[in-house]
C-alpha positions in Angstrom: -209.4 -64.6 63.6 -210.4 -67.9 65.1 -208.0 -67.5 68.0 -210.3 -64.8 69.3 -212.8 -67.5 70.2 -210.4 -69.7 72.2 -209.2 -69.0 75.7 -205.4 -68.3 76.0 -203.5 -71.5 76.8 -205.9 -73.9 75.1 -204.3 -75.7 72.2 -206.5 -75.8 69.1 -206.3 -76.4 65.4 -208.4 -75.4 62.4 -208.4 -77.5 59.3 -209.8 -75.7 56.2 -210.3 -78.5 53.7 -212.0 -79.4 50.5 -213.7 -82.8 51.2 -214.9 -83.6 47.8 -213.7 -85.8 44.9 -214.5 -84.2 41.6 -214.0 -87.5 39.8 -214.0 -91.2 40.6 -210.7 -93.1 41.0 -210.1 -96.7 42.0 -211.3 -97.0 45.6 -212.4 -93.4 45.7 -215.8 -92.7 44.3 -216.9 -89.3 43.1 -218.5 -87.2 45.9 -217.8 -86.7 49.6 -214.3 -87.7 50.7 -212.5 -88.1 53.9 -208.9 -87.7 52.8 -208.2 -85.1 55.5 -209.8 -87.2 58.1 -207.5 -90.1 57.1 -204.5 -87.8 57.2 -205.3 -86.4 60.7 -206.0 -89.9 62.0 -202.7 -91.1 60.6 -200.9 -88.2 62.3 -202.6 -88.8 65.7 -201.9 -92.5 65.4 -198.2 -92.0 64.8 -197.8 -89.1 67.3 -199.4 -91.1 70.2 -198.3 -94.6 69.3 -197.5 -96.5 72.4 -198.9 -93.8 74.7 
């Protein structure tokens, strides 16, 4: 349904994510997490490398 709010021809993306660590792990404390942010950044970094 989100495409109803975007003008035709405008590229967009919606990321529906769980951004929470239910338990602590080495280097990843319990609580708020940015795993999706890191993944999206990695994609953009690779996609536009050298641009």
